[in-house]
C-alpha positions as CSV (number, residue, x, y, z in Angstrom):
1,M,-31.1,11.4,8.9
2,D,-28.2,11.3,11.5
3,L,-25.1,12.9,9.8
4,R,-22.9,11.5,12.7
5,S,-23.5,7.7,12.2
6,T,-23.6,8.4,8.1
7,H,-20.0,9.5,8.9
8,R,-19.1,7.0,11.5
9,D,-20.6,4.0,9.0
10,Q,-18.2,5.5,6.2
11,D,-15.4,6.0,8.7
12,E,-16.1,2.2,9.8
13,N,-16.0,0.9,5.9
14,C,-13.0,3.2,5.1
15,A,-11.3,1.3,7.9
16,C,-12.4,-2.3,6.7
17,R,-11.2,-1.6,3.5
18,W,-7.6,-0.5,4.3
19,C,-7.5,-3.6,6.7
20,E,-8.3,-5.7,3.8
21,M,-5.9,-3.9,1.5
22,V,-3.1,-4.3,4.2
23,A,-4.2,-8.2,4.5
24,E,-4.0,-9.0,0.7
25,A,-0.8,-7.0,0.6
26,R,0.9,-8.6,4.1
27,S,-0.1,-12.2,2.2
28,V,2.1,-11.1,-0.7
29,W,5.0,-10.0,1.4
30,E,5.0,-12.7,3.5
31,G,5.2,-15.3,0.6
32,N,8.9,-14.7,0.2
33,H,9.9,-11.2,1.4
34,D,10.6,-10.2,-2.5
35,H,10.8,-6.6,-2.8
36,D,10.5,-6.8,-6.6
37,E,7.4,-8.8,-6.4
38,F,5.7,-6.6,-3.7
39,R,6.4,-3.5,-5.8
40,R,4.9,-4.9,-9.0
41,Y,2.0,-6.2,-6.6
42,L,1.6,-2.7,-5.4
43,R,1.9,-1.6,-9.1
44,S,-0.8,-3.9,-10.4
45,R,-3.1,-2.8,-7.8
46,D,-2.8,0.8,-9.0
47,W,-1.7,1.8,-5.3
48,H,0.3,4.8,-5.2
49,G,1.6,7.7,-3.1
50,V,-0.2,7.9,0.2
51,Q,-2.1,4.8,-0.6
52,A,1.2,2.5,-1.4
53,I,3.1,4.2,1.7
54,K,0.3,3.5,4.1
55,V,0.5,-0.3,3.1
56,I,4.4,-0.5,2.9
57,Y,4.3,1.1,6.4
58,R,1.8,-1.2,7.5
59,V,3.0,-4.3,5.7
60,H,6.8,-4.0,6.5
61,G,6.3,-3.0,10.2
62,I,8.7,0.1,9.3
63,R,9.1,3.7,10.2
64,L,7.1,6.2,8.2
65,K,10.1,8.1,6.7
66,D,11.4,4.5,6.1
67,A,8.2,3.8,4.0
68,V,8.5,6.7,2.3
69,D,12.1,6.1,1.1
70,R,10.8,2.8,0.1
71,Y,8.2,3.8,-2.1
72,D,10.4,6.4,-3.4
73,E,13.1,3.4,-4.4
74,Y,9.7,1.6,-5.8
75,A,9.0,4.3,-8.1
76,R,12.7,4.8,-9.5
77,Q,12.2,0.9,-9.9
78,N,8.5,1.3,-11.9
79,A,10.2,4.2,-13.7
80,A,13.3,2.3,-15.0
81,E,11.0,-0.7,-16.0
82,T,9.1,1.6,-17.9
83,A,11.4,3.3,-19.8
84,E,12.9,-0.1,-20.9
85,T,9.6,-1.4,-22.6
């Protein structure tokens, strides 16, 4: 068994999954550029932390720091919504 080819295959599969995640999220965002809808979409997919930040970064086309800040804002809004229910 060639471990290098196994790792390469895993890397390619991971890259494909990321591309699919970003493409799916981009279609939600490009529908109307509604932050609340996009935030709820990320939450419905159970994407949190680094995963959500990477998607925000790629879909919104912003600096990484801005993606982290946006994620923090989304997290605050999610917490507020949860507290209301």
